[in-house]
BALOBA-1460 file (C-alpha; in Angstrom, 3 decimals):
// residues 130
<rec num="1" residu="x" x="0.302" y="-0.033" z="0.129"/>
<rec num="2" residu="x" x="2.837" y="2.040" z="1.262"/>
<rec num="3" residu="x" x="4.531" y="2.226" z="-2.764"/>
<rec num="4" residu="x" x="1.511" y="2.759" z="-4.002"/>
<rec num="5" residu="x" x="0.502" y="6.234" z="-2.258"/>
<rec num="6" residu="x" x="4.524" y="7.302" z="-2.708"/>
<rec num="7" residu="x" x="3.605" y="6.447" z="-6.711"/>
<rec num="8" residu="x" x="0.497" y="8.764" z="-6.032"/>
<rec num="9" residu="x" x="2.057" y="11.251" z="-4.164"/>
<rec num="10" residu="x" x="4.667" y="11.709" z="-7.062"/>
<rec num="11" residu="x" x="2.303" y="11.744" z="-9.764"/>
<rec num="12" residu="x" x="-0.050" y="14.997" z="-8.713"/>
<rec num="13" residu="x" x="1.974" y="17.058" z="-8.862"/>
<rec num="14" residu="x" x="2.791" y="16.373" z="-12.645"/>
<rec num="15" residu="x" x="-0.883" y="16.199" z="-13.072"/>
<rec num="16" residu="x" x="-1.943" y="19.692" z="-11.854"/>
<rec num="17" residu="x" x="0.591" y="21.038" z="-13.854"/>
<rec num="18" residu="x" x="-1.144" y="19.498" z="-16.867"/>
<rec num="19" residu="x" x="-4.298" y="20.872" z="-16.092"/>
<rec num="20" residu="x" x="-2.832" y="23.830" z="-15.377"/>
<rec num="21" residu="x" x="-0.997" y="23.429" z="-18.565"/>
<rec num="22" residu="x" x="-3.835" y="22.097" z="-20.727"/>
<rec num="23" residu="x" x="-7.374" y="24.027" z="-19.524"/>
<rec num="24" residu="x" x="-5.377" y="26.964" z="-17.290"/>
<rec num="25" residu="x" x="-2.882" y="27.966" z="-20.090"/>
<rec num="26" residu="x" x="-0.276" y="28.067" z="-17.058"/>
<rec num="27" residu="x" x="-2.640" y="30.586" z="-15.453"/>
<rec num="28" residu="x" x="-1.724" y="29.077" z="-12.141"/>
<rec num="29" residu="x" x="1.592" y="29.966" z="-10.591"/>
<rec num="30" residu="x" x="3.959" y="27.842" z="-8.636"/>
<rec num="31" residu="x" x="2.564" y="27.910" z="-4.872"/>
<rec num="32" residu="x" x="-1.224" y="27.522" z="-5.683"/>
<rec num="33" residu="x" x="0.137" y="24.489" z="-8.222"/>
<rec num="34" residu="x" x="2.135" y="23.426" z="-4.718"/>
<rec num="35" residu="x" x="-0.958" y="24.537" z="-2.788"/>
<rec num="36" residu="x" x="-3.305" y="22.048" z="-4.920"/>
<rec num="37" residu="x" x="-1.260" y="19.216" z="-4.966"/>
<rec num="38" residu="x" x="-0.618" y="19.067" z="-0.621"/>
<rec num="39" residu="x" x="-4.382" y="19.796" z="-0.323"/>
<rec num="40" residu="x" x="-4.927" y="16.479" z="-2.607"/>
<rec num="41" residu="x" x="-2.075" y="14.313" z="-0.838"/>
<rec num="42" residu="x" x="-3.761" y="15.354" z="2.556"/>
<rec num="43" residu="x" x="-7.053" y="14.681" z="1.383"/>
<rec num="44" residu="x" x="-5.910" y="11.422" z="-0.251"/>
<rec num="45" residu="x" x="-4.464" y="10.577" z="3.214"/>
<rec num="46" residu="x" x="-7.327" y="11.318" z="5.424"/>
<rec num="47" residu="x" x="-9.683" y="9.525" z="3.189"/>
<rec num="48" residu="x" x="-7.113" y="6.431" z="2.622"/>
<rec num="49" residu="x" x="-7.483" y="6.376" z="7.006"/>
<rec num="50" residu="x" x="-11.810" y="6.992" z="6.661"/>
<rec num="51" residu="x" x="-11.760" y="4.526" z="4.142"/>
<rec num="52" residu="x" x="-9.456" y="1.413" z="6.905"/>
<rec num="53" residu="x" x="-11.535" y="3.023" z="9.615"/>
<rec num="54" residu="x" x="-15.111" y="1.795" z="7.490"/>
<rec num="55" residu="x" x="-13.382" y="-1.669" z="6.638"/>
<rec num="56" residu="x" x="-11.919" y="-2.310" z="9.982"/>
<rec num="57" residu="x" x="-15.444" y="-1.673" z="11.826"/>
<rec num="58" residu="x" x="-17.980" y="-3.347" z="8.797"/>
<rec num="59" residu="x" x="-15.227" y="-6.806" z="10.032"/>
<rec num="60" residu="x" x="-15.734" y="-6.187" z="13.708"/>
<rec num="61" residu="x" x="-19.224" y="-5.164" z="13.234"/>
<rec num="62" residu="x" x="-20.248" y="-9.017" z="11.578"/>
<rec num="63" residu="x" x="-19.483" y="-10.615" z="14.381"/>
<rec num="64" residu="x" x="-22.141" y="-8.460" z="16.345"/>
<rec num="65" residu="x" x="-24.565" y="-11.457" z="15.671"/>
<rec num="66" residu="x" x="-28.045" y="-9.697" z="16.963"/>
<rec num="67" residu="x" x="-26.975" y="-6.413" z="15.850"/>
<rec num="68" residu="x" x="-26.749" y="-4.479" z="19.440"/>
<rec num="69" residu="x" x="-23.596" y="-2.641" z="19.719"/>
<rec num="70" residu="x" x="-22.069" y="-4.975" z="22.335"/>
<rec num="71" residu="x" x="-20.332" y="-8.077" z="21.743"/>
<rec num="72" residu="x" x="-22.000" y="-10.789" z="24.420"/>
<rec num="73" residu="x" x="-21.020" y="-14.563" z="24.635"/>
<rec num="74" residu="x" x="-21.227" y="-16.342" z="21.865"/>
<rec num="75" residu="x" x="-19.802" y="-13.066" z="19.685"/>
<rec num="76" residu="x" x="-16.867" y="-13.489" z="21.774"/>
<rec num="77" residu="x" x="-14.375" y="-15.873" z="19.614"/>
<rec num="78" residu="x" x="-10.458" y="-15.656" z="18.751"/>
<rec num="79" residu="x" x="-11.742" y="-14.037" z="14.885"/>
<rec num="80" residu="x" x="-13.513" y="-11.631" z="16.720"/>
<rec num="81" residu="x" x="-10.795" y="-10.621" z="19.540"/>
<rec num="82" residu="x" x="-8.440" y="-10.121" z="16.651"/>
<rec num="83" residu="x" x="-10.603" y="-7.795" z="14.628"/>
<rec num="84" residu="x" x="-11.346" y="-5.938" z="17.504"/>
<rec num="85" residu="x" x="-7.756" y="-5.776" z="18.575"/>
<rec num="86" residu="x" x="-6.866" y="-3.869" z="15.110"/>
<rec num="87" residu="x" x="-9.773" y="-1.380" z="15.361"/>
<rec num="88" residu="x" x="-8.361" y="0.043" z="18.738"/>
<rec num="89" residu="x" x="-4.938" y="-0.954" z="18.819"/>
<rec num="90" residu="x" x="-4.258" y="2.123" z="15.951"/>
<rec num="91" residu="x" x="-3.500" y="4.869" z="16.786"/>
<rec num="92" residu="x" x="-2.233" y="6.131" z="13.775"/>
<rec num="93" residu="x" x="-5.447" y="6.722" z="12.518"/>
<rec num="94" residu="x" x="-6.493" y="8.956" z="15.215"/>
<rec num="95" residu="x" x="-3.626" y="10.791" z="14.411"/>
<rec num="96" residu="x" x="-3.798" y="11.418" z="10.898"/>
<rec num="97" residu="x" x="-5.555" y="14.342" z="10.461"/>
<rec num="98" residu="x" x="-2.706" y="16.064" z="12.519"/>
<rec num="99" residu="x" x="0.312" y="14.000" z="10.991"/>
<rec num="100" residu="x" x="-1.271" y="13.926" z="7.230"/>
<rec num="101" residu="x" x="-1.324" y="18.023" z="7.655"/>
<rec num="102" residu="x" x="2.586" y="18.192" z="8.930"/>
<rec num="103" residu="x" x="3.036" y="15.598" z="5.918"/>
<rec num="104" residu="x" x="1.149" y="18.051" z="3.481"/>
<rec num="105" residu="x" x="3.222" y="21.208" z="4.611"/>
<rec num="106" residu="x" x="6.421" y="19.382" z="4.092"/>
<rec num="107" residu="x" x="5.030" y="18.017" z="0.603"/>
<rec num="108" residu="x" x="4.047" y="21.748" z="-0.358"/>
<rec num="109" residu="x" x="7.843" y="23.191" z="1.112"/>
<rec num="110" residu="x" x="9.936" y="20.341" z="-1.361"/>
<rec num="111" residu="x" x="7.585" y="20.773" z="-4.711"/>
<rec num="112" residu="x" x="7.391" y="24.781" z="-3.955"/>
<rec num="113" residu="x" x="11.216" y="24.646" z="-3.923"/>
<rec num="114" residu="x" x="11.581" y="22.177" z="-7.061"/>
<rec num="115" residu="x" x="9.458" y="24.690" z="-9.088"/>
<rec num="116" residu="x" x="11.172" y="27.686" z="-7.827"/>
<rec num="117" residu="x" x="14.456" y="26.265" z="-8.868"/>
<rec num="118" residu="x" x="13.474" y="24.806" z="-11.585"/>
<rec num="119" residu="x" x="11.978" y="27.653" z="-12.969"/>
<rec num="120" residu="x" x="15.236" y="29.794" z="-11.571"/>
<rec num="121" residu="x" x="17.519" y="27.379" z="-14.059"/>
<rec num="122" residu="x" x="15.010" y="27.780" z="-16.706"/>
<rec num="123" residu="x" x="15.082" y="31.539" z="-16.405"/>
<rec num="124" residu="x" x="19.113" y="31.504" z="-15.992"/>
<rec num="125" residu="x" x="19.113" y="28.745" z="-19.603"/>
<rec num="126" residu="x" x="16.620" y="31.129" z="-21.563"/>
<rec num="127" residu="x" x="18.747" y="34.055" z="-20.790"/>
<rec num="128" residu="x" x="22.646" y="32.840" z="-21.297"/>
<rec num="129" residu="x" x="20.819" y="31.727" z="-25.152"/>
<rec num="130" residu="x" x="20.152" y="34.478" z="-26.214"/>
């Protein structure tokens, strides 16, 4: 899963730059492109955590045979305990909005720096060729 997320995070700026070039005629500056990319990264992080929570809660709810929201004697099995452990023993999902914001900010800074440096190099190259 992390390899897929890494690939997605690397492709987002290219997608935003392509949309900027093809549809908006390069009207977005490097700051706005970086901000949109970082926002998309944040949405993907929080969305994937929400999906994981939903999936784990659904798996756990399958063990609640009488659908009363509590687990009685018949419903408690080793499989139910494993599902319960997966739901309650992951603090990372609870902190995902905070860590996602920090990661998105760092992502924004890195992308903005790369776009700024590439813009500067392009200007230097063009000015030397004239």
